[in-house]
C-alpha positions as CSV (number, residue, x, y, z in Angstrom):
1,M,-1.7,-24.0,6.6
2,A,-1.4,-25.7,10.0
3,D,-2.6,-28.7,12.0
4,H,-3.3,-27.1,15.4
5,W,-6.3,-25.3,16.8
6,T,-7.3,-24.1,20.2
7,T,-10.0,-21.9,21.8
8,A,-9.9,-18.4,23.0
9,V,-10.0,-17.0,26.5
10,N,-12.2,-13.9,27.0
11,E,-10.5,-12.0,29.8
12,T,-13.8,-10.5,30.9
13,E,-16.1,-13.5,30.4
14,G,-13.9,-16.5,31.2
15,P,-13.1,-19.5,28.9
16,A,-15.2,-19.9,25.8
17,A,-16.8,-23.4,25.2
18,P,-14.7,-25.6,22.9
19,R,-16.1,-26.3,19.4
20,D,-15.7,-29.3,17.3
21,P,-13.0,-29.0,14.7
22,V,-14.3,-27.9,11.4
23,V,-13.1,-28.1,7.8
24,K,-10.6,-25.4,7.1
25,R,-11.9,-22.5,5.1
26,R,-9.8,-20.4,2.8
27,G,-8.2,-17.7,4.9
28,L,-8.2,-13.9,4.5
29,Y,-4.6,-12.7,5.2
30,I,-4.4,-9.7,7.6
31,L,-0.7,-10.1,8.3
32,Y,1.6,-12.2,6.2
33,E,5.1,-13.4,7.2
34,T,5.8,-10.2,9.1
35,I,8.6,-9.7,11.5
36,I,7.6,-8.5,15.0
37,E,9.6,-7.4,18.0
38,A,9.0,-7.3,21.7
39,T,9.3,-3.7,22.8
40,I,8.9,-2.6,26.5
41,R,5.7,-0.6,27.2
42,P,4.9,1.8,30.0
43,D,3.1,-1.0,31.8
44,G,6.4,-3.1,31.8
45,K,5.2,-5.7,29.3
46,Y,7.1,-6.7,26.2
47,T,4.8,-6.4,23.2
48,Q,4.3,-5.8,19.5
49,E,1.1,-3.8,19.0
50,M,-0.8,-3.4,15.7
51,Y,-3.6,-0.9,15.6
52,L,-6.8,-1.7,13.7
53,D,-9.0,1.4,14.3
54,G,-9.8,4.0,11.6
55,S,-9.1,2.4,8.3
56,Q,-6.2,0.3,9.4
57,L,-7.8,-3.1,9.5
58,V,-9.7,-2.4,6.3
59,D,-6.4,-1.4,4.6
60,K,-4.7,-4.6,5.8
61,A,-7.5,-6.7,4.4
62,R,-7.4,-4.8,1.1
63,F,-3.6,-4.9,0.6
64,N,-2.5,-8.0,2.4
65,G,-5.6,-10.1,1.8
66,G,-6.6,-8.8,-1.6
67,V,-10.2,-8.0,-0.7
68,T,-12.1,-5.9,-3.2
69,D,-15.6,-6.6,-1.9
70,E,-16.6,-3.3,-0.3
71,A,-19.4,-5.0,1.7
72,M,-16.8,-7.3,3.3
73,L,-14.5,-4.4,4.0
74,E,-17.4,-2.4,5.6
75,L,-18.0,-5.2,8.1
76,L,-14.4,-4.9,9.3
77,R,-15.0,-1.3,10.4
78,S,-17.0,-2.4,13.5
79,S,-16.6,-5.1,16.2
80,S,-20.1,-6.5,15.5
81,G,-19.4,-6.6,11.7
82,L,-16.1,-8.4,12.2
83,R,-17.9,-11.1,14.3
84,R,-20.5,-11.5,11.6
85,L,-17.7,-12.0,9.0
86,V,-15.0,-13.9,10.9
87,D,-15.5,-17.3,12.5
88,R,-12.0,-17.6,13.9
89,I,-8.6,-16.0,13.7
90,G,-5.5,-18.0,12.9
91,I,-2.2,-16.9,14.4
92,S,1.1,-18.4,13.5
93,V,4.3,-17.3,15.3
94,R,7.8,-18.5,14.5
95,A,10.5,-17.3,17.0
96,H,13.9,-16.2,15.7
97,E,15.8,-17.3,18.8
98,P,15.6,-20.4,20.9
99,G,14.2,-20.2,24.4
100,I,10.9,-18.5,23.5
101,S,8.3,-21.2,23.8
102,T,5.1,-19.2,23.7
103,V,3.6,-15.8,22.9
104,Q,0.3,-14.4,24.2
105,F,-1.9,-13.0,21.5
106,T,-4.7,-10.6,22.3
107,Y,-7.4,-9.1,20.1
108,W,-8.7,-5.9,21.7
109,N,-11.9,-4.1,20.9
110,W,-12.3,-0.4,21.7
111,G,-15.4,0.2,23.9
112,K,-18.3,2.5,23.5
113,T,-18.1,3.7,27.1
114,N,-14.4,4.4,27.0
115,P,-12.5,3.4,23.9
116,Y,-9.2,2.3,25.6
117,E,-10.5,0.9,28.8
118,T,-13.8,-0.9,28.1
119,G,-14.5,-3.4,25.3
120,S,-13.7,-7.1,25.2
121,R,-10.3,-8.7,25.0
122,L,-9.8,-12.2,23.6
123,S,-6.5,-13.9,24.2
124,I,-4.8,-17.1,23.2
125,T,-1.4,-18.6,23.9
126,C,0.5,-19.3,20.7
127,P,3.4,-21.8,20.2
128,T,6.4,-20.3,18.6
129,D,7.3,-23.1,16.2
130,G,5.0,-21.8,13.4
131,T,2.1,-24.0,14.4
132,E,-1.2,-22.1,13.9
133,A,-3.4,-21.3,16.9
134,L,-7.1,-20.6,16.3
135,L,-8.9,-17.9,18.3
136,V,-12.6,-18.7,18.1
137,L,-14.9,-15.7,17.9
138,D,-18.4,-15.7,19.4
139,D,-21.1,-14.0,17.3
140,D,-23.5,-13.6,20.3
141,E,-24.0,-9.8,20.2
142,G,-25.6,-9.8,23.7
143,R,-22.2,-10.7,25.2
144,Y,-20.3,-7.7,23.7
145,Q,-22.7,-4.8,23.8
146,D,-20.0,-2.3,24.7
147,D,-17.7,-3.3,21.8
148,N,-17.4,-0.5,19.2
149,V,-14.6,-1.0,16.8
150,P,-11.6,-3.4,16.4
151,G,-8.8,-1.8,18.4
152,K,-5.5,-3.6,18.1
153,F,-3.7,-6.9,18.0
154,V,-1.1,-7.5,20.7
155,F,1.7,-10.0,20.8
156,E,3.1,-10.3,24.3
157,F,6.6,-11.9,24.8
158,E,8.4,-12.9,27.9
159,Q,11.5,-10.8,27.2
160,E,12.4,-7.5,25.6
161,G,13.9,-7.5,22.1
162,A,12.6,-11.0,21.1
163,L,12.0,-11.3,17.3
164,A,9.5,-13.5,15.6
165,T,7.7,-13.8,12.2
166,A,3.9,-13.7,12.4
167,T,1.0,-14.4,10.2
168,I,-2.6,-13.6,11.0
169,V,-5.5,-15.1,9.0
170,F,-9.2,-14.5,9.3
171,Y,-11.3,-17.6,8.6
172,L,-14.7,-16.5,7.3
173,R,-18.2,-17.7,8.2
174,D,-20.4,-19.5,5.7
175,G,-21.5,-17.3,2.9
176,F,-18.3,-15.3,2.6
177,L,-15.3,-16.2,0.4
178,A,-11.8,-14.9,0.9
179,P,-9.7,-14.1,-2.2
180,D,-7.1,-16.7,-3.2
181,V,-3.7,-15.2,-2.3
182,T,-0.5,-16.8,-3.5
183,A,2.9,-16.5,-1.7
184,D,5.3,-14.0,-3.1
185,P,8.7,-15.2,-4.2
186,P,11.7,-13.8,-2.4
187,V,13.0,-10.4,-3.5
188,D,16.3,-11.0,-5.3
189,V,18.4,-8.0,-4.4
190,E,21.3,-9.2,-6.5
191,S,19.3,-9.4,-9.7
192,Q,19.7,-7.0,-12.6
193,A,16.0,-6.3,-12.4
194,Y,16.4,-5.1,-8.8
195,R,19.3,-2.9,-9.8
196,D,17.4,-1.4,-12.7
197,M,14.5,-0.6,-10.4
198,I,16.8,1.2,-8.0
199,K,18.3,3.3,-10.8
200,K,14.9,4.7,-11.6
201,S,14.9,6.4,-8.2
202,L,17.5,9.1,-9.2
203,V,15.4,12.1,-10.0
204,S,18.5,14.3,-10.2
205,P,22.1,14.0,-9.0
206,G,22.0,17.8,-8.5
207,N,25.2,19.8,-8.1
208,N,27.5,17.2,-6.7
209,I,30.3,19.3,-5.2
210,R,29.1,19.1,-1.6
211,L,28.3,15.4,-1.6
212,K,31.6,14.5,-3.3
213,K,33.4,16.5,-0.6
214,A,31.7,14.4,2.1
215,I,32.6,11.2,0.2
216,E,36.2,12.2,-0.2
217,K,36.4,13.0,3.5
218,A,35.2,9.5,4.3
219,K,37.7,8.0,1.9
220,R,40.5,9.8,3.7
221,G,39.3,8.4,7.1
222,E,38.0,11.7,8.3
223,Y,35.0,12.3,10.4
224,V,31.7,12.5,8.5
225,S,28.2,12.8,9.9
226,I,25.0,11.9,8.0
227,A,21.8,13.4,9.3
228,Y,18.2,12.4,8.5
229,I,15.2,14.5,9.4
230,G,11.6,13.4,8.6
231,G,8.5,11.7,9.9
232,S,7.8,8.1,11.0
233,I,9.5,6.5,8.0
234,T,12.7,8.2,8.9
235,Q,12.1,7.3,12.6
236,G,12.0,3.7,11.3
237,A,8.4,2.7,11.5
238,G,7.8,-0.8,10.0
239,A,11.5,-1.8,10.4
240,V,12.3,-4.7,12.8
241,P,14.5,-4.2,14.8
242,L,13.9,-0.5,14.1
243,D,17.4,0.8,15.1
244,S,19.3,-1.4,12.6
245,Q,16.8,-2.1,9.8
246,C,15.4,1.4,9.2
247,Y,16.4,3.0,5.9
248,A,18.4,5.7,7.7
249,Y,20.7,3.2,9.4
250,Q,20.9,0.9,6.4
251,S,21.9,3.8,4.1
252,Y,24.4,5.2,6.7
253,D,25.9,1.7,6.9
254,L,26.0,1.4,3.1
255,F,27.8,4.7,2.9
256,K,30.4,3.4,5.5
257,R,30.9,0.2,3.6
258,M,31.3,2.0,0.3
259,F,33.7,4.7,1.4
260,A,35.0,4.0,4.9
261,P,34.9,0.2,5.5
262,A,37.4,0.2,8.4
263,A,35.8,-1.0,11.6
264,D,36.8,2.2,13.4
265,S,35.8,4.6,10.7
266,P,34.5,7.9,12.2
267,I,31.2,8.0,10.3
268,R,28.3,9.2,12.6
269,L,24.6,8.7,12.2
270,I,22.2,11.5,13.3
271,K,18.6,10.2,12.9
272,A,15.9,12.7,13.7
273,G,12.6,11.3,12.5
274,V,9.4,11.8,14.6
275,G,6.2,10.0,13.6
276,G,3.2,11.8,12.2
277,T,4.9,15.2,12.0
278,P,5.5,17.5,9.0
279,S,8.3,19.9,8.1
280,E,6.3,22.6,10.0
281,L,7.5,20.8,13.2
282,G,10.8,19.6,11.6
283,I,12.1,23.1,11.2
284,V,11.3,23.8,14.9
285,R,13.2,20.7,15.9
286,Y,16.2,21.1,13.5
287,D,18.6,23.0,15.7
288,R,17.9,20.7,18.6
289,D,17.7,17.3,16.9
290,V,20.1,17.6,14.0
291,L,22.6,20.3,15.0
292,R,22.3,19.3,18.6
293,E,22.3,23.0,19.6
294,G,25.5,23.7,17.6
295,A,27.5,20.6,18.7
296,V,27.2,18.9,15.3
297,E,27.8,20.2,11.8
298,P,26.5,17.4,9.5
299,D,28.2,16.8,6.2
300,I,25.1,15.4,4.6
301,V,21.4,16.2,5.5
302,I,18.7,14.0,4.0
303,V,15.2,15.6,4.2
304,E,12.2,13.2,4.0
305,F,8.7,14.9,4.3
306,A,7.1,13.8,1.1
307,V,4.3,11.9,2.8
308,N,4.0,14.1,5.9
309,D,3.4,17.5,4.5
310,A,-0.2,17.1,3.2
311,G,-1.4,19.2,6.1
312,D,1.3,21.9,5.9
313,E,-0.4,25.2,6.4
314,T,2.3,27.0,4.4
315,K,2.0,24.7,1.3
316,G,5.8,24.4,1.0
317,N,7.1,27.5,2.8
318,C,8.2,25.5,5.9
319,Y,9.7,22.8,3.7
320,E,11.7,25.2,1.6
321,S,12.7,27.1,4.8
322,L,14.0,23.8,6.3
323,V,15.9,23.0,3.2
324,L,17.5,26.5,3.2
325,K,18.2,26.3,6.9
326,A,20.5,23.3,6.2
327,L,21.7,24.5,2.8
328,R,22.8,28.0,4.1
329,A,24.8,26.7,7.1
330,D,28.4,27.9,7.2
331,H,29.8,24.4,6.9
332,K,27.9,23.9,3.6
333,P,26.4,20.4,4.0
334,A,25.1,18.3,1.1
335,V,21.3,18.5,1.2
336,I,19.5,15.5,-0.4
337,L,15.7,15.5,-0.9
338,L,14.2,12.0,-0.4
339,F,10.6,11.3,-1.6
340,S,9.0,8.2,0.1
341,V,5.6,6.8,-0.9
342,F,2.4,5.4,0.6
343,V,0.8,2.1,-0.5
344,N,-1.7,4.0,-2.8
345,D,1.3,5.4,-4.8
346,W,0.9,8.9,-3.4
347,N,3.4,11.5,-2.2
348,L,4.0,15.2,-2.5
349,Q,6.8,15.0,-5.0
350,D,5.1,17.3,-7.4
351,R,5.0,20.0,-4.8
352,L,8.4,19.5,-3.2
353,A,10.6,18.5,-6.2
354,P,10.5,22.0,-7.7
355,V,12.4,23.2,-4.6
356,G,15.1,20.7,-5.4
357,W,15.2,21.7,-9.1
358,H,15.4,25.4,-8.1
359,Y,18.5,24.8,-6.0
360,N,19.9,22.0,-8.1
361,L,19.9,19.5,-5.2
362,P,20.3,15.8,-5.4
363,M,16.8,14.1,-5.3
364,V,15.9,10.5,-4.8
365,S,12.3,9.2,-5.3
366,V,11.3,5.8,-3.9
367,K,8.0,6.4,-5.7
368,D,9.7,6.6,-9.1
369,A,11.6,3.4,-8.3
370,V,8.8,1.1,-7.2
371,T,5.3,2.2,-8.2
372,E,5.4,1.2,-11.9
373,Q,6.6,-2.3,-11.2
374,F,4.0,-2.8,-8.5
375,R,1.5,-3.1,-11.3
376,W,3.5,-5.8,-13.1
377,T,3.3,-9.5,-12.8
378,R,6.5,-11.5,-12.1
379,E,6.6,-12.4,-15.8
380,Q,6.4,-8.7,-16.7
381,G,9.3,-7.8,-14.5
382,N,7.8,-7.3,-11.0
383,V,10.7,-7.2,-8.4
384,I,8.9,-6.5,-5.2
385,T,5.2,-6.6,-4.4
386,K,3.3,-4.1,-2.3
387,R,2.8,-6.8,0.4
388,Q,6.6,-7.2,0.5
389,F,7.4,-3.5,0.5
390,F,4.8,-2.2,2.9
391,Y,4.3,-3.1,6.6
392,D,1.1,-1.1,6.6
393,I,-0.4,1.5,4.2
394,Y,2.1,4.1,5.3
395,H,5.4,2.4,6.3
396,P,7.9,0.0,4.7
397,T,8.9,-3.4,5.8
398,N,12.5,-4.3,6.3
399,A,12.6,-5.1,2.6
400,G,11.0,-1.7,1.8
401,H,13.5,0.1,4.1
402,R,16.3,-1.8,2.2
403,V,14.9,-0.5,-1.1
404,M,15.0,3.1,0.3
405,A,18.6,2.6,1.5
406,D,19.7,1.2,-1.9
407,C,18.1,4.2,-3.7
408,L,20.3,6.5,-1.6
409,G,23.2,4.2,-2.2
410,W,22.7,4.6,-6.0
411,L,23.0,8.4,-5.6
412,F,26.2,7.8,-3.6
413,E,27.6,5.6,-6.3
414,V,26.7,7.9,-9.2
415,T,28.2,10.9,-7.4
416,D,31.4,9.0,-6.5
417,H,31.9,8.1,-10.2
418,S,31.1,11.5,-11.6
419,N,33.4,14.5,-12.3
420,V,33.1,17.2,-9.7
421,D,30.8,20.0,-10.6
422,E,31.6,23.7,-10.5
423,E,30.9,25.7,-7.3
424,D,27.2,25.9,-6.5
425,F,25.4,29.0,-5.7
426,A,22.3,27.4,-4.3
427,D,22.4,29.2,-1.0
428,V,22.2,32.6,-2.5
429,L,19.3,32.1,-4.8
430,P,15.9,33.8,-4.0
431,P,13.3,31.4,-2.6
432,L,10.9,29.6,-4.9
433,I,7.9,29.2,-2.5
434,G,9.1,31.0,0.6
435,N,11.8,31.3,3.3
436,D,9.9,32.9,6.1
437,F,10.9,30.3,8.7
438,V,14.7,29.9,8.0
439,G,15.7,31.7,11.2
440,I,13.3,29.9,13.5
441,K,14.3,29.0,17.1
442,L,12.8,26.7,19.7
443,L,11.3,28.2,22.8
444,D,10.3,26.0,25.7
445,R,10.3,26.0,29.5
446,L,14.1,25.5,29.5
447,N,14.9,28.8,27.7
448,G,11.6,30.7,27.5
449,D,12.4,33.3,30.1
450,R,15.4,34.5,28.1
451,F,13.4,35.3,25.0
452,A,9.9,36.2,26.3
453,R,8.0,37.3,29.3
454,I,6.1,34.3,30.5
455,D,3.4,33.8,33.2
456,A,2.6,30.1,33.1
457,G,-0.5,30.6,35.2
458,G,-2.4,27.3,35.5
459,F,-0.1,25.6,33.0
460,S,2.5,25.1,35.7
461,D,2.9,21.3,35.7
462,I,5.3,19.2,33.4
463,D,3.9,16.5,31.2
464,T,6.0,13.3,31.1
465,D,3.7,11.1,29.1
466,L,5.1,12.3,25.7
467,Q,5.5,11.1,22.2
468,M,8.7,8.9,22.0
469,A,11.0,8.6,19.0
470,E,14.1,6.5,18.5
471,M,16.9,9.0,17.7
472,G,20.2,8.2,16.2
473,D,21.0,4.5,16.3
474,H,19.2,4.1,19.6
475,A,16.7,1.2,20.1
476,Y,15.1,3.2,22.9
477,G,12.7,6.1,22.6
478,T,13.5,9.7,23.5
479,P,10.6,11.8,24.9
480,Q,9.8,14.7,22.6
481,F,9.6,18.3,24.1
482,P,10.1,17.3,27.7
483,H,10.5,21.0,28.8
484,N,6.8,21.8,28.5
485,W,3.9,23.5,30.4
486,M,0.9,21.4,31.3
487,H,-2.6,22.4,32.7
488,T,-4.2,19.8,34.9
489,A,-7.5,19.3,36.7
490,D,-6.1,21.0,39.8
491,S,-4.5,24.0,38.0
492,G,-7.4,26.3,38.2
493,K,-8.6,28.7,35.5
494,H,-5.6,30.9,35.2
495,S,-4.3,31.1,31.6
496,F,-0.8,30.9,30.1
497,R,0.4,34.3,29.1
498,M,3.5,35.2,27.0
499,T,4.7,38.4,25.5
500,I,7.3,38.0,22.7
501,R,8.7,40.1,19.9
502,S,8.9,38.1,16.7
503,K,7.9,37.9,13.0
504,S,6.4,34.4,13.2
505,L,5.2,32.1,15.9
506,I,4.4,28.3,15.8
507,L,2.7,26.7,18.7
508,V,3.5,23.0,19.4
509,Y,1.0,21.3,21.6
510,K,0.3,17.7,22.5
511,D,-2.4,15.5,20.9
512,S,-3.8,12.7,23.1
513,G,-6.4,10.0,23.0
514,R,-6.9,10.1,26.8
515,R,-10.2,11.5,27.9
516,E,-8.7,13.7,30.7
517,F,-7.3,16.0,28.0
518,G,-9.5,18.9,26.9
519,T,-9.7,21.8,24.5
520,A,-7.8,25.1,24.8
521,K,-8.4,28.5,23.2
522,I,-5.4,30.4,21.8
523,W,-5.5,34.2,21.6
524,V,-3.0,36.5,20.0
525,D,-3.3,40.3,20.8
526,G,-6.8,39.8,22.1
527,K,-8.1,37.9,19.0
528,L,-9.0,34.2,19.0
529,K,-6.6,32.5,16.6
530,K,-7.4,28.8,17.2
531,T,-9.3,26.4,19.3
532,A,-6.9,23.5,19.9
533,D,-8.5,20.1,20.4
534,P,-6.0,17.3,21.4
535,H,-8.5,14.7,20.3
536,E,-8.6,15.6,16.6
537,V,-5.6,13.3,16.0
538,N,-6.4,11.3,19.2
539,W,-3.0,9.8,19.9
540,T,0.0,11.0,21.8
541,H,1.6,13.2,19.2
542,C,3.3,16.6,18.6
543,N,1.1,19.0,16.7
544,A,2.4,22.2,15.2
545,V,0.2,25.2,14.2
546,I,1.1,28.6,13.0
547,L,-0.3,31.5,15.1
548,Y,1.1,34.3,13.0
549,N,3.6,35.0,10.2
550,D,4.3,38.6,9.5
551,P,6.9,40.5,7.4
552,N,8.3,42.4,10.4
553,A,9.0,41.6,14.0
554,E,6.5,43.1,16.5
555,E,5.6,42.5,20.1
556,H,2.7,40.2,20.5
557,A,0.7,39.0,23.5
558,V,-0.2,35.3,23.4
559,E,-2.8,33.8,25.8
560,I,-3.8,30.1,26.1
561,E,-6.8,29.2,28.3
562,M,-8.9,26.1,28.7
563,A,-12.2,26.3,26.8
564,E,-15.4,26.7,28.7
565,G,-16.4,23.4,30.3
566,H,-12.8,22.1,30.0
567,E,-11.3,23.9,33.0
568,D,-10.8,20.6,34.8
569,K,-9.0,19.0,31.8
570,R,-5.4,18.7,30.8
571,F,-3.7,20.5,28.0
572,T,0.1,20.5,27.2
573,I,2.0,23.3,25.6
574,L,5.1,21.5,24.3
575,G,6.9,24.6,23.1
576,F,7.0,27.3,20.4
577,G,9.0,28.1,17.3
578,Y,9.6,31.8,16.8
579,V,11.4,33.8,14.2
580,P,13.0,36.9,15.8
């Protein structure tokens, strides 16, 4: 693979003793020819981070490295197991631009004492010409007693926005054998096989009158806005650079090139994806992030929650309510349901597609396009492998995002070449699952006093360490729910109290992996509704939970207090969604 090796630097222990060069072993691929990007972090460094905790490292070994040996995979779940399995880590980095001579690679272990602050860090300087550097691992358990689990890989660059292609290989110790993995041939996006694969994505063209109207507006040079709402895939996770390679931007750009190719065509992108969040939060965000509080009337709305709604408490009510919120708007946008897919071929299409059939909406399934051919060999007609399509077990690579965009492009093409349908009546049909949350509104510190009586009590501070999401075509992140209420160690024991008249109420609170955050109890009308633990998800993230959903609006008293023993901890109320 390469002709260069070097030793590691342990930031806590000092330089490791050099070893004599050894005969190369077959490598276990953890990352293969993957594009990485230097993104500025809160500490001011420019890095690409890849998390390994949970099942993430195991999944990379399984799907990138082809490992099926469960005993080997189990070793990767702990720091000590990884050191027993892996002798050295090979890192190859090839910069896309001149002027970037080196990249600092660090392997972090999460500690037992404090996951994100203790634990060893092993670093090495990598050349950027593709030459492999070897990070030597020490299997002396006595030196790493606080290491718990593999935490993350970090590539640190000297400048923001730098792009490179990276490969990470684990070279195994004697007694272990890595699977033989062959390189994938390039994806031929111009082939008939690729086009046939894309055609399989069209679940239904639906009633086309609204989408054809948007296409004809674009052809006439009129203003057209295309909105996307969903989770991390819609945000652009796995795409590098995220702002220009995500499926949302690629399909928006494809729409422009198909119907309004002029350089000054007034086609606008509205991207509103937030990682790790379901339609239960999406419907709370819709007015703010898609409609921009009434400033925007999108011509097309693409809804993508097929892999985010597994935990939806309403089992589709929030999803259908979100679809209807868009569908019933006075400006009558075209609503398209998009079904993405995970690496295990799973999504919630069986639950969500009936909503599309009920309202005769256009539906596009990435799952239908790619999963069958994943099982084929190249001779049988494979077009793109899972390793080429997926950046990790959840998110697509640039190639995967391209496939998603082309699936939407096929819907655009079919609609453009079809005769216009008769007037649709989708917005007057009764609901299939439920429409309880169609009229939901966002309530936060900015507007709360206009719709409720609020005594913030000890939740008087404002949290600025928030989940970030790249909105629209921006390369920078936008903080989510900045108008919040936060309890801190100095806030005291006074609870947050709110009196509000509504049918339904959704609480949005912040998850966090930081140990200074604690648990809160949520009471409604004197009854304990939920004990909210920010560490259940354990990363900075927006969490939406339903507090009540009633047929009629009534006045309710809501109280949020820190749980016993957590009075000196932090807890952030990001906002509420309420149905008047």
